[in-house]
N, C-alpha and C positions, 0 to 999 in steps of 0.2 A: 522498414519499420512496419510491423503488422498492426495497423490501426485498430482493427476489431479486437485483437488481443489486448492492446493498450487500453481501449475503452472498458472492456470487461474487467481488467485488472484494477484500473482506477476505481471503477464502481464498486467492486468487491471490497477493496481496501477502505473506501469511504463508508460503505455500508457497515463494515465491521466496527468502525469507529463512531458510527452514528452521526456522520457529518454530511450535510447536503452537498450536492455537486456544485451549486452556485456559490455556497459559502466557501468551499475549498478553493474554487477558482479565484475568488476575491482575496482570501487570506494568503494563498500561495503566490499571488501575483500573476498566475497563468491566464487569468481572465474569467469573467463570470460565465462565459459560454464555452469554456475549455472542453468539457465533456460533450455538450450538445453539438458543437461544430464538428467534432470527430464522428459522433454517432449518426447524426442526421445528414450531414453534408459530405462525410468522408474526407474532411479536411485534415491533412497531415500537419501536426503541430510542429513548431520550430523546436530544435533541440533545447533552446533556452527555456521554453515553457515546460518541456518534459523535465528538465533539471529542476525547475521551480517546484513542480508538483512532487517529484521524488523527494526533494529536500523537505517539503511540507509534510510528507508522509513518513519521513524518517527512514527512508530506504535508499538504495543506490539506483541510479538510472538503469543499470543492468537488471536489477530485480524488477523494476517497474515495466521494463520492456520484455521480461521473460528470458533474458540472456543468462541470468544467474538464478539459481533455484532459491526461492524464499521458503524457509521452513514453515509449514502450515500444520498447526496442531489439529488433529482430527477429533471430533466428538466434543468440542468445546463450544459454548455459546459465544456470541460475538463479544459480549462483555468480558467473559473469561479470557478470550484471545487477546483483547486489548490489555488487560492486566498482565497477562503472561508476557506480552511484548515489552512492557515496561520493566519487568524483572529480568528479561533476557539482556537488556541494555546494561545491566550491572554484573560484571564478571564474578564478583564475590558471591553472588546469589545463584550462579550457574548450577552448583550441586543440588540445590533445592529445586530448581526448575527441572533438572534431569529426573529427579525422583517423582515430581508431579506428572511428568510426561511418560514415566515408566521406561526411561532410557537405561539400558544395562551397560555397565562399564566393562 
């Protein structure tokens, strides 16, 4: 497990959503110091805590660890990206999402 990648990925995803690291740790159940322990101490989290954070963020563990590519919209504000993620979760809205992203069929 690449701890530095995990830290940066968690921080990026939380920043996109406007959620503090401690709040995410508490709400996910991973622990208030989930990010801090990895970042400052280099502590490798248990897979259970990684699963809790991934579930909280609405992504797979593979996406959180960088094993699966997470689509990242380029040129969007953090707020726009969060809204877009919500629409992506609804398959019936996928054609509209594709148009917004400029995806050619």
